[in-house]
C-alpha positions, 0 to 999 in steps of 0.5 A: 306185129311179129318181133325178132324176140317173139320169133327166136321165143317160136325158135326155143319153144320149136327146138324142145319138146313141150314137156322139156320146155315145161321142166325148164320153165320149171327149173329156172323158176326154182333158180330165180326163188334161190337168189330172192332168197339169198336177197332176203337172207342178206346172204353175201353171195347174193348177186343183183346180176345172177337176179337179172339173169334169172329174171330174164330166163324165167320170162323167155321160159314163160313165153316159150310155155306160152308159145306151145299152149297158143297164149298170145302176148296180149292175154298175158298182157290183159293178165298183167293188167288184171294183177296190176288191178289188184293189187293196187286195191290190195286184193 
């Protein structure tokens, strides 16, 4: 079943070139890293709202990169489950 979110991700993926989507994904991940670093340092500039925003941006761009590479939601969910099982085992 294709959701409204799937349609919007596809629209974003098709709007830009694959290269630009990858670059945007890298940039968004960098911005998330900066926010998380502020959190670890107990920086007064840390903002929960900024954290939520950057997680959303990273998730969008990861979905966009997945879309342009033909990676399905099911493949991603399988990968998540594998990672969860490994983390629960301490691997």
